ZAPA-642560 format. One record per atom (N, C-alpha, C): residue number from 1; residue in three letters; z negated, y, x negated. Coordinates in nm, 2 decimals. Layout:
KESE   seq   type       up    north     east
KESE   NUM    Ala        Z        Y        X
...
// end
This chain:
KESE   seq   type       up    north     east
KESE     1    Met    -3.36    17.34    -0.74
KESE     1    Met    -3.22    17.34    -0.79
KESE     1    Met    -3.16    17.20    -0.77
KESE     2    Ser    -3.05    17.19    -0.70
KESE     2    Ser    -2.99    17.06    -0.67
KESE     2    Ser    -2.87    17.04    -0.77
KESE     3    Ser    -2.87    16.95    -0.85
KESE     3    Ser    -2.75    16.92    -0.93
KESE     3    Ser    -2.68    16.80    -0.88
KESE     4    Lys    -2.56    16.83    -0.83
KESE     4    Lys    -2.48    16.72    -0.77
KESE     4    Lys    -2.41    16.65    -0.89
KESE     5    Arg    -2.42    16.53    -0.89
KESE     5    Arg    -2.35    16.46    -1.00
KESE     5    Arg    -2.20    16.43    -0.94
KESE     6    Pro    -2.11    16.44    -1.04
KESE     6    Pro    -1.97    16.42    -0.99
KESE     6    Pro    -1.96    16.27    -0.94
KESE     7    Thr    -1.88    16.25    -0.84
KESE     7    Thr    -1.85    16.12    -0.79
KESE     7    Thr    -1.77    16.04    -0.89
KESE     8    Leu    -1.76    15.91    -0.87
KESE     8    Leu    -1.68    15.83    -0.95
KESE     8    Leu    -1.53    15.88    -0.96
KESE     9    Ala    -1.48    15.92    -0.84
KESE     9    Ala    -1.35    15.97    -0.83
KESE     9    Ala    -1.33    16.10    -0.91
KESE    10    Gln    -1.43    16.18    -0.90
KESE    10    Gln    -1.42    16.31    -0.97
KESE    10    Gln    -1.42    16.28    -1.12
KESE    11    Arg    -1.49    16.18    -1.16
KESE    11    Arg    -1.51    16.16    -1.31
KESE    11    Arg    -1.39    16.08    -1.37
KESE    12    Ser    -1.32    15.99    -1.28
KESE    12    Ser    -1.22    15.90    -1.34
KESE    12    Ser    -1.08    15.91    -1.29
KESE    13    Leu    -1.07    15.98    -1.17
KESE    13    Leu    -0.93    15.98    -1.12
KESE    13    Leu    -0.86    16.12    -1.16
KESE    14    Pro    -0.74    16.11    -1.21
KESE    14    Pro    -0.66    16.23    -1.25
KESE    14    Pro    -0.59    16.29    -1.13
KESE    15    Met    -0.67    16.33    -1.03
KESE    15    Met    -0.60    16.39    -0.91
KESE    15    Met    -0.69    16.49    -0.85
KESE    16    Arg    -0.63    16.57    -0.77
KESE    16    Arg    -0.70    16.69    -0.70
KESE    16    Arg    -0.81    16.64    -0.61
KESE    17    Pro    -0.91    16.72    -0.58
KESE    17    Pro    -1.01    16.68    -0.48
KESE    17    Pro    -0.95    16.65    -0.35
KESE    18    Phe    -1.02    16.57    -0.27
KESE    18    Phe    -0.98    16.53    -0.14
KESE    18    Phe    -0.96    16.65    -0.05
KESE    19    Ser    -1.05    16.75    -0.06
KESE    19    Ser    -1.05    16.87     0.02
KESE    19    Ser    -0.93    16.96    -0.01
KESE    20    Glu    -0.86    16.93    -0.12
KESE    20    Glu    -0.73    17.00    -0.16
KESE    20    Glu    -0.61    16.93    -0.14
KESE    21    Ser    -0.62    16.81    -0.07
KESE    21    Ser    -0.51    16.73    -0.04
KESE    21    Ser    -0.42    16.79     0.07
KESE    22    Leu    -0.30    16.81     0.04
KESE    22    Leu    -0.21    16.87     0.13
KESE    22    Leu    -0.19    16.80     0.26
KESE    23    Pro    -0.17    16.66     0.26
KESE    23    Pro    -0.17    16.59     0.39
KESE    23    Pro    -0.30    16.61     0.47
KESE    24    Met    -0.41    16.60     0.40
KESE    24    Met    -0.54    16.62     0.48
KESE    24    Met    -0.55    16.77     0.53
KESE    25    Ala    -0.51    16.86     0.46
KESE    25    Ala    -0.51    17.00     0.50
KESE    25    Ala    -0.43    17.02     0.62
KESE    26    Leu    -0.31    16.96     0.62
KESE    26    Leu    -0.22    16.97     0.74
KESE    26    Leu    -0.28    16.90     0.86
KESE    27    Leu    -0.34    16.77     0.83
KESE    27    Leu    -0.40    16.70     0.94
KESE    27    Leu    -0.53    16.79     1.00
KESE    28    Arg    -0.60    16.84     0.92
KESE    28    Arg    -0.72    16.92     0.97
KESE    28    Arg    -0.67    17.04     1.05
KESE    29    Ala    -0.56    17.11     1.01
KESE    29    Ala    -0.51    17.22     1.08
KESE    29    Ala    -0.45    17.18     1.21
KESE    30    Arg    -0.38    17.06     1.22
KESE    30    Arg    -0.32    17.01     1.34
KESE    30    Arg    -0.43    16.98     1.44
KESE    31    Glu    -0.54    16.92     1.38
KESE    31    Glu    -0.65    16.88     1.48
KESE    31    Glu    -0.71    17.01     1.54
KESE    32    Ala    -0.72    17.11     1.45
KESE    32    Ala    -0.78    17.23     1.50
KESE    32    Ala    -0.70    17.30     1.61
KESE    33    Val    -0.56    17.29     1.59
KESE    33    Val    -0.47    17.34     1.70
KESE    33    Val    -0.48    17.25     1.82
KESE    34    Met    -0.47    17.13     1.80
KESE    34    Met    -0.47    17.03     1.92
KESE    34    Met    -0.59    17.03     2.00
KESE    35    Leu    -0.70    17.07     1.93
KESE    35    Leu    -0.83    17.08     2.01
KESE    35    Leu    -0.82    17.19     2.11
KESE    36    Leu    -0.74    17.29     2.10
KESE    36    Leu    -0.72    17.39     2.20
KESE    36    Leu    -0.63    17.36     2.31
KESE    37    Phe    -0.53    17.27     2.28
KESE    37    Phe    -0.42    17.23     2.37
KESE    37    Phe    -0.46    17.10     2.45
KESE    38    Arg    -0.53    17.01     2.39
KESE    38    Arg    -0.56    16.89     2.44
KESE    38    Arg    -0.63    16.88     2.58
KESE    39    Pro    -0.73    16.97     2.61
KESE    39    Pro    -0.80    16.96     2.73
KESE    39    Pro    -0.70    16.98     2.85
KESE    40    Asp    -0.60    17.08     2.85
KESE    40    Asp    -0.51    17.10     2.96
KESE    40    Asp    -0.41    16.99     2.97
KESE    41    Leu    -0.37    16.93     2.86
KESE    41    Leu    -0.28    16.81     2.87
KESE    41    Leu    -0.35    16.70     2.93
KESE    42    Arg    -0.47    16.68     2.89
KESE    42    Arg    -0.55    16.56     2.95
KESE    42    Arg    -0.57    16.59     3.10
KESE    43    Ser    -0.60    16.71     3.14
KESE    43    Ser    -0.62    16.74     3.28
KESE    43    Ser    -0.49    16.71     3.37
KESE    44    Arg    -0.38    16.71     3.30
KESE    44    Arg    -0.26    16.68     3.37
KESE    44    Arg    -0.20    16.54     3.35
KESE    45    Gly    -0.30    16.46     3.28
KESE    45    Gly    -0.27    16.32     3.27
KESE    45    Gly    -0.15    16.29     3.17
KESE    46    Val    -0.15    16.38     3.07
KESE    46    Val    -0.04    16.36     2.97
KESE    46    Val    -0.11    16.35     2.83
KESE    47    Thr    -0.06    16.25     2.75
KESE    47    Thr    -0.11    16.24     2.61
KESE    47    Thr    -0.03    16.33     2.52
KESE    48    Glu    -0.08    16.35     2.40
KESE    48    Glu     0.00    16.43     2.30
KESE    48    Glu     0.13    16.37     2.28
KESE    49    Gln     0.15    16.24     2.27
KESE    49    Gln     0.28    16.18     2.24
KESE    49    Gln     0.37    16.21     2.36
KESE    50    Gln     0.32    16.19     2.48
KESE    50    Gln     0.41    16.22     2.60
KESE    50    Gln     0.45    16.36     2.60
KESE    51    Trp     0.36    16.45     2.57
KESE    51    Trp     0.39    16.59     2.57
KESE    51    Trp     0.50    16.62     2.48
KESE    52    Arg     0.50    16.56     2.35
KESE    52    Arg     0.60    16.58     2.26
KESE    52    Arg     0.73    16.54     2.31
KESE    53    Ile     0.74    16.43     2.38
KESE    53    Ile     0.86    16.38     2.44
KESE    53    Ile     0.91    16.48     2.54
KESE    54    Leu     0.83    16.52     2.63
KESE    54    Leu     0.87    16.61     2.74
KESE    54    Leu     0.92    16.74     2.69
KESE    55    Arg     0.84    16.79     2.59
KESE    55    Arg     0.88    16.92     2.53
KESE    55    Arg     1.01    16.91     2.45
KESE    56    Ala     1.03    16.81     2.37
KESE    56    Ala     1.16    16.79     2.30
KESE    56    Ala     1.28    16.79     2.40
KESE    57    Leu     1.26    16.71     2.50
KESE    57    Leu     1.37    16.70     2.61
KESE    57    Leu     1.40    16.83     2.68
KESE    58    Ala     1.28    16.90     2.70
KESE    58    Ala     1.30    17.03     2.77
KESE    58    Ala     1.38    17.13     2.68
KESE    59    His     1.35    17.13     2.55
KESE    59    His     1.41    17.23     2.46
KESE    59    His     1.54    17.19     2.40
KESE    60    Gln     1.56    17.06     2.38
KESE    60    Gln     1.68    17.01     2.32
KESE    60    Gln     1.77    16.94     2.40
KESE    61    Gly     1.74    16.91     2.52
KESE    61    Gly     1.82    16.84     2.62
KESE    61    Gly     1.82    16.69     2.60
KESE    62    Pro     1.90    16.62     2.68
KESE    62    Pro     1.90    16.47     2.68
KESE    62    Pro     1.93    16.42     2.53
KESE    63    Met     1.87    16.31     2.50
KESE    63    Met     1.90    16.25     2.37
KESE    63    Met     1.88    16.10     2.37
KESE    64    Glu     1.95    16.04     2.28
KESE    64    Glu     1.93    15.89     2.26
KESE    64    Glu     1.79    15.86     2.22
KESE    65    Val     1.75    15.74     2.25
KESE    65    Val     1.61    15.70     2.22
KESE    65    Val     1.58    15.71     2.07
KESE    66    Thr     1.68    15.67     1.98
KESE    66    Thr     1.65    15.68     1.84
KESE    66    Thr     1.64    15.82     1.79
KESE    67    Glu     1.72    15.91     1.85
KESE    67    Glu     1.71    16.06     1.81
KESE    67    Glu     1.58    16.11     1.86
KESE    68    Leu     1.54    16.07     1.98
KESE    68    Leu     1.41    16.12     2.04
KESE    68    Leu     1.29    16.07     1.95
KESE    69    Ala     1.30    15.95     1.91
KESE    69    Ala     1.19    15.90     1.81
KESE    69    Ala     1.18    15.99     1.69
KESE    70    Glu     1.30    16.02     1.63
KESE    70    Glu     1.29    16.10     1.51
KESE    70    Glu     1.25    16.24     1.54
KESE    71    Thr     1.30    16.30     1.65
KESE    71    Thr     1.26    16.44     1.68
KESE    71    Thr     1.12    16.45     1.71
KESE    72    Thr     1.05    16.35     1.77
KESE    72    Thr     0.91    16.36     1.81
KESE    72    Thr     0.82    16.29     1.71
KESE    73    Phe     0.87    16.24     1.60
KESE    73    Phe     0.79    16.17     1.50
KESE    73    Phe     0.71    16.05     1.56
KESE    74    Leu     0.77    15.99     1.65
KESE    74    Leu     0.71    15.87     1.71
KESE    74    Leu     0.79    15.74     1.66
KESE    75    Leu     0.72    15.64     1.63
KESE    75    Leu     0.78    15.51     1.59
KESE    75    Leu     0.85    15.45     1.71
KESE    76    Ala     0.97    15.39     1.69
KESE    76    Ala     1.03    15.33     1.80
KESE    76    Ala     0.95    15.24     1.89
KESE    77    Pro     0.87    15.15     1.83
KESE    77    Pro     0.79    15.07     1.92
KESE    77    Pro     0.69    15.15     2.02
KESE    78    Ser     0.64    15.26     1.96
KESE    78    Ser     0.55    15.35     2.04
KESE    78    Ser     0.63    15.41     2.15
KESE    79    Leu     0.74    15.46     2.12
KESE    79    Leu     0.83    15.52     2.22
KESE    79    Leu     0.87    15.42     2.32
KESE    80    Ser     0.90    15.30     2.29
KESE    80    Ser     0.93    15.20     2.39
KESE    80    Ser     0.82    15.17     2.48
KESE    81    Arg     0.70    15.19     2.44
KESE    81    Arg     0.58    15.17     2.53
KESE    81    Arg     0.55    15.29     2.61
KESE    82    Ile     0.58    15.41     2.56
KESE    82    Ile     0.56    15.54     2.63
KESE    82    Ile     0.66    15.57     2.75
KESE    83    Leu     0.79    15.54     2.71
KESE    83    Leu     0.89    15.58     2.81
KESE    83    Leu     0.88    15.51     2.95
KESE    84    Pro     0.85    15.38     2.96
KESE    84    Pro     0.84    15.33     3.09
KESE    84    Pro     0.74    15.40     3.18
KESE    85    Asp     0.63    15.45     3.12
KESE    85    Asp     0.53    15.52     3.20
KESE    85    Asp     0.58    15.65     3.24
KESE    86    Leu     0.65    15.72     3.15
KESE    86    Leu     0.71    15.85     3.19
KESE    86    Leu     0.82    15.83     3.30
KESE    87    Glu     0.89    15.73     3.29
KESE    87    Glu     0.99    15.69     3.39
KESE    87    Glu     0.93    15.67     3.53
KESE    88    Arg     0.82    15.58     3.52
KESE    88    Arg     0.75    15.54     3.65
KESE    88    Arg     0.70    15.67     3.72
KESE    89    Arg     0.66    15.76     3.63
KESE    89    Arg     0.60    15.89     3.69
KESE    89    Arg     0.71    16.00     3.73
KESE    90    Arg     0.83    15.95     3.70
KESE    90    Arg     0.95    16.04     3.73
KESE    90    Arg     0.95    16.17     3.65
KESE    91    Leu     0.90    16.16     3.52
KESE    91    Leu     0.89    16.27     3.44
KESE    91    Leu     1.02    16.27     3.36
KESE    92    Val     1.07    16.15     3.33
KESE    92    Val     1.20    16.14     3.25
KESE    92    Val     1.28    16.03     3.32
KESE    93    Gly     1.41    16.04     3.29
KESE    93    Gly     1.50    15.93     3.34
KESE    93    Gly     1.57    15.88     3.21
KESE    94    Arg     1.62    15.76     3.23
KESE    94    Arg     1.70    15.69     3.12
KESE    94    Arg     1.82    15.63     3.18
KESE    95    Arg     1.94    15.65     3.11
KESE    95    Arg     2.06    15.58     3.15
KESE    95    Arg     2.13    15.53     3.03
KESE    96    Pro     2.20    15.42     3.05
KESE    96    Pro     2.27    15.36     2.93
KESE    96    Pro     2.39    15.45     2.88
KESE    97    Val     2.41    15.44     2.75
KESE    97    Val     2.53    15.51     2.69
KESE    97    Val     2.65    15.44     2.73
KESE    98    Asp     2.75    15.52     2.78
KESE    98    Asp     2.87    15.46     2.84
KESE    98    Asp     2.94    15.36     2.73
KESE    99    Thr     2.94    15.40     2.61
KESE    99    Thr     3.02    15.32     2.52
KESE    99    Thr     2.94    15.20     2.46
KESE   100    Asp     2.81    15.20     2.48
KESE   100    Asp     2.72    15.09     2.43
KESE   100    Asp     2.60    15.07     2.52
KESE   101    Leu     2.61    14.97     2.60
KESE   101    Leu     2.50    14.95     2.70
KESE   101    Leu     2.37    14.91     2.63
KESE   102    Arg     2.36    14.89     2.51
KESE   102    Arg     2.23    14.85     2.45
KESE   102    Arg     2.16    14.98     2.42
KESE   103    Arg     2.23    15.10     2.41
KESE   103    Arg     2.16    15.22     2.38
KESE   103    Arg     2.14    15.30     2.51
KESE   104    Ser     2.05    15.39     2.50
KESE   104    Ser     2.02    15.47     2.63
KESE   104    Ser     1.99    15.62     2.59
KESE   105    Val     2.02    15.70     2.69
KESE   105    Val     1.99    15.84     2.68
KESE   105    Val     1.88    15.88     2.77
KESE   106    Val     1.78    15.95     2.72
KESE   106    Val     1.66    15.99     2.80
KESE   106    Val     1.68    16.14     2.83
KESE   107    Ser     1.65    16.17     2.95
KESE   107    Ser     1.65    16.32     2.99
KESE   107    Ser     1.53    16.36     3.07
KESE   108    Leu     1.50    16.48     3.07
KESE   108    Leu     1.39    16.53     3.16
KESE   108    Leu     1.43    16.54     3.30
KESE   109    Gln     1.34    16.50     3.39
KESE   109    Gln     1.36    16.50     3.53
KESE   109    Gln     1.29    16.62     3.59
KESE   110    Ala     1.31    16.65     3.71
KESE   110    Ala     1.26    16.78     3.78
KESE   110    Ala     1.10    16.77     3.78
KESE   111    Glu     1.05    16.65     3.79
KESE   111    Glu     0.90    16.64     3.79
KESE   111    Glu     0.84    16.67     3.65
KESE   112    Gly     0.91    16.63     3.55
KESE   112    Gly     0.88    16.66     3.41
KESE   112    Gly     0.88    16.81     3.38
KESE   113    Leu     0.99    16.87     3.43
KESE   113    Leu     1.01    17.02     3.42
KESE   113    Leu     0.89    17.09     3.49
KESE   114    Arg     0.85    17.04     3.61
KESE   114    Arg     0.75    17.10     3.68
KESE   114    Arg     0.62    17.09     3.61
KESE   115    Leu     0.59    16.98     3.55
KESE   115    Leu     0.47    16.95     3.47
KESE   115    Leu     0.46    17.05     3.35
KESE   116    Ile     0.58    17.06     3.28
KESE   116    Ile     0.58    17.16     3.17
KESE   116    Ile     0.56    17.30     3.21
KESE   117    Ala     0.62    17.34     3.33
KESE   117    Ala     0.60    17.47     3.39
KESE   117    Ala     0.45    17.50     3.43
KESE   118    Glu     0.39    17.40     3.47
KESE   118    Glu     0.24    17.41     3.50
KESE   118    Glu     0.16    17.43     3.38
KESE   119    His     0.19    17.36     3.27
KESE   119    His     0.12    17.37     3.15
KESE   119    His     0.15    17.50     3.07
KESE   120    Ala     0.26    17.56     3.09
KESE   120    Ala     0.32    17.67     3.01
KESE   120    Ala     0.22    17.79     3.01
KESE   121    Pro     0.16    17.84     3.12
KESE   121    Pro     0.08    17.95     3.11
KESE   121    Pro    -0.05    17.92     3.02
KESE   122    Tyr    -0.10    17.81     3.03
KESE   122    Tyr    -0.22    17.77     2.95
KESE   122    Tyr    -0.18    17.77     2.80
KESE   123    Ser    -0.06    17.70     2.78
KESE   123    Ser    -0.01    17.70     2.64
KESE   123    Ser     0.01    17.84     2.58
KESE   124    Glu     0.07    17.92     2.66
KESE   124    Glu     0.10    18.06     2.60
KESE   124    Glu    -0.03    18.13     2.59
KESE   125    Gln    -0.12    18.11     2.67
KESE   125    Gln    -0.25    18.18     2.66
KESE   125    Gln    -0.32    18.13     2.53
KESE   126    Met    -0.31    18.01     2.50
KESE   126    Met    -0.37    17.95     2.37
KESE   126    Met    -0.29    18.01     2.25
KESE   127    Tyr    -0.16    18.02     2.26
KESE   127    Tyr    -0.09    18.08     2.15
KESE   127    Tyr    -0.13    18.23     2.13
KESE   128    Ala    -0.15    18.30     2.24
KESE   128    Ala    -0.20    18.44     2.23
KESE   128    Ala    -0.33    18.45     2.17
KESE   129    Arg    -0.42    18.36     2.20
KESE   129    Arg    -0.55    18.36     2.15
KESE   129    Arg    -0.55    18.32     2.00
KESE   130    Ile    -0.47    18.22     1.96
KESE   130    Ile    -0.45    18.18     1.82
KESE   130    Ile    -0.40    18.31     1.74
KESE   131    Ala    -0.30    18.37     1.80
KESE   131    Ala    -0.24    18.49     1.73
KESE   131    Ala    -0.34    18.60     1.71
KESE   132    Lys    -0.42    18.62     1.82
KESE   132    Lys    -0.52    18.72     1.81
KESE   132    Lys    -0.63    18.69     1.71
KESE   133    Arg    -0.67    18.57     1.70
KESE   133    Arg    -0.77    18.53     1.61
KESE   133    Arg    -0.72    18.52     1.46
KESE   134    Phe    -0.60    18.46     1.45
KESE   134    Phe    -0.55    18.44     1.31
KESE   134    Phe    -0.46    18.56     1.26
KESE   135    Gly    -0.40    18.62     1.36
KESE   135    Gly    -0.31    18.74     1.32
KESE   135    Gly    -0.17    18.70     1.35
KESE   136    Thr    -0.10    18.78     1.43
KESE   136    Thr     0.03    18.75     1.47
KESE   136    Thr     0.13    18.73     1.35
KESE   137    Glu     0.12    18.83     1.26
KESE   137    Glu     0.21    18.83     1.14
KESE   137    Glu     0.18    18.70     1.06
KESE   138    Lys     0.05    18.67     1.05
KESE   138    Lys     0.01    18.55     0.97
KESE   138    Lys     0.06    18.42     1.03
KESE   139    Leu     0.06    18.42     1.17
KESE   139    Leu     0.11    18.30     1.24
KESE   139    Leu     0.26    18.29     1.23
KESE   140    Val     0.33    18.40     1.24
KESE   140    Val     0.48    18.39     1.21
KESE   140    Val     0.50    18.35     1.07
KESE   141    Glu     0.43    18.40     0.97
KESE   141    Glu     0.45    18.36     0.83
KESE   141    Glu     0.42    18.21     0.81
KESE   142    Leu     0.31    18.17     0.87
KESE   142    Leu     0.28    18.03     0.86
KESE   142    Leu     0.39    17.94     0.91
KESE   143    Leu     0.44    17.97     1.03
KESE   143    Leu     0.55    17.89     1.08
KESE   143    Leu     0.67    17.89     0.99
KESE   144    Glu     0.70    18.01     0.93
KESE   144    Glu     0.81    18.01     0.84
KESE   144    Glu     0.78    17.94     0.71
KESE   145    Leu     0.67    17.94     0.66
KESE   145    Leu     0.63    17.87     0.54
KESE   145    Leu     0.64    17.71     0.57
KESE   146    Leu     0.59    17.68     0.69
KESE   146    Leu     0.59    17.53     0.72
KESE   146    Leu     0.73    17.48     0.73
KESE   147    His     0.82    17.56     0.79
KESE   147    His     0.96    17.53     0.80
KESE   147    His     1.02    17.51     0.66
KESE   148    Glu     0.99    17.61     0.57
KESE   148    Glu     1.04    17.61     0.43
KESE   148    Glu     0.98    17.48     0.36
KESE   149    Leu     0.86    17.45     0.38
KESE   149    Leu     0.80    17.34     0.32
KESE   149    Leu     0.86    17.21     0.36
KESE   150    Glu     0.89    17.19     0.50
KESE   150    Glu     0.96    17.08     0.56
KESE   150    Glu     1.09    17.06     0.49
KESE   151    Thr     1.17    17.17     0.49
KESE   151    Thr     1.31    17.17     0.43
KESE   151    Thr     1.30    17.13     0.28
KESE   152    Ser     1.21    17.19     0.21
KESE   152    Ser     1.20    17.17     0.07
KESE   152    Ser     1.17    17.02     0.04
KESE   153    Leu     1.06    16.97     0.11
KESE   153    Leu     1.02    16.84     0.09
KESE   153    Leu     1.12    16.74     0.14
KESE   154    Gly     1.20    16.77     0.24
KESE   154    Gly     1.30    16.68     0.28
KESE   154    Gly     1.41    16.66     0.18
KESE   155    Glu     1.44    16.78     0.12
KESE   155    Glu     1.54    16.77     0.01
KESE   155    Glu     1.49    16.70    -0.11
KESE   156    Leu     1.35    16.71    -0.14
KESE   156    Leu     1.30    16.64    -0.26
KESE   156    Leu     1.30    16.48    -0.22
KESE   157    Ala     1.26    16.45    -0.10
KESE   157    Ala     1.26    16.31    -0.06
KESE   157    Ala     1.40    16.25    -0.07
KESE   158    Gly     1.50    16.33    -0.03
KESE   158    Gly     1.64    16.29    -0.05
KESE   158    Gly     1.67    16.26    -0.20
KESE   159    Glu     1.63    16.35    -0.29
KESE   159    Glu     1.66    16.34    -0.43
KESE   159    Glu     1.59    16.21    -0.48
KESE   160    Leu     1.47    16.19    -0.43
KESE   160    Leu     1.40    16.07    -0.48
KESE   160    Leu     1.43    15.94    -0.40
KESE   161    Glu     1.53    15.96    -0.31
KESE   161    Glu     1.57    15.84    -0.23
KESE   161    Glu     1.45    15.77    -0.16
KESE   162    Leu     1.37    15.86    -0.10
KESE   162    Leu     1.25    15.80    -0.03
KESE   162    Leu     1.28    15.78     0.12
KESE   163    Asn     1.27    15.66     0.16
KESE   163    Asn     1.29    15.62     0.30
KESE   163    Asn     1.40    15.71     0.37
KESE   164    Pro     1.52    15.70     0.32
KESE   164    Pro     1.63    15.78     0.38
KESE   164    Pro     1.64    15.76     0.54
KESE   165    Ala     1.60    15.65     0.59
KESE   165    Ala     1.62    15.62     0.73
KESE   165    Ala     1.53    15.72     0.81
KESE   166    Arg     1.42    15.76     0.75
KESE   166    Arg     1.33    15.86     0.82
KESE   166    Arg     1.34    16.00     0.76
KESE   167    Ala     1.43    16.02     0.67
KESE   167    Ala     1.45    16.15     0.61
KESE   167    Ala     1.48    16.25     0.73
KESE   168    Arg     1.42    16.36     0.72
KESE   168    Arg     1.42    16.46     0.82
KESE   168    Arg     1.53    16.56     0.81
KESE   169    Lys     1.62    16.57     0.91
KESE   169    Lys     1.72    16.67     0.90
KESE   169    Lys     1.67    16.81     0.93
KESE   170    Pro     1.72    16.91     0.87
KESE   170    Pro     1.66    17.05     0.91
KESE   170    Pro     1.67    17.07     1.06
KESE   171    Arg     1.56    17.12     1.11
KESE   171    Arg     1.56    17.14     1.25
KESE   171    Arg     1.65    17.26     1.29
KESE   172    Pro     1.71    17.25     1.41
KESE   172    Pro     1.79    17.36     1.46
KESE   172    Pro     1.70    17.48     1.50
KESE   173    Ser     1.76    17.59     1.48
KESE   173    Ser     1.67    17.71     1.51
KESE   173    Ser     1.66    17.71     1.66
KESE   174    Gln     1.55    17.76     1.71
KESE   174    Gln     1.52    17.77     1.85
KESE   174    Gln     1.48    17.91     1.89
// end
């Protein structure tokens, strides 16, 4: 019989166990999902961050760099390193904003749309397999719950005045 002694944290910290941490549970779930999508993205020479940019532009249209950073949850310095590569590969284009040449708008180019179209069948196949394994209704419910959680915590962050510059606006319905 093995008697595990409580760890120092379990004995002295007034907080839930690490395995019950919401941020860690979300990260574990994200990693489980990305494990299924990552191989095809890599085979197409696209990183997860690049994919988020392409996907956002495809579904939401051209946007300014700051809005793109917020939409894709990428820090501005990271985005500024990623965009030149996507431009060089002609996946995206960038043009200055007419009223302020310091700002620019990023848009998806034909080559980027082609790459998304090539990945789409694999992506949809993975979604179908996830739905079959996890359950279609449960997957729909999970997405709804995650949207509710995001909205609720965004409101709470606003009430607590936590980093309002990164406060998340409710996402438009797609």
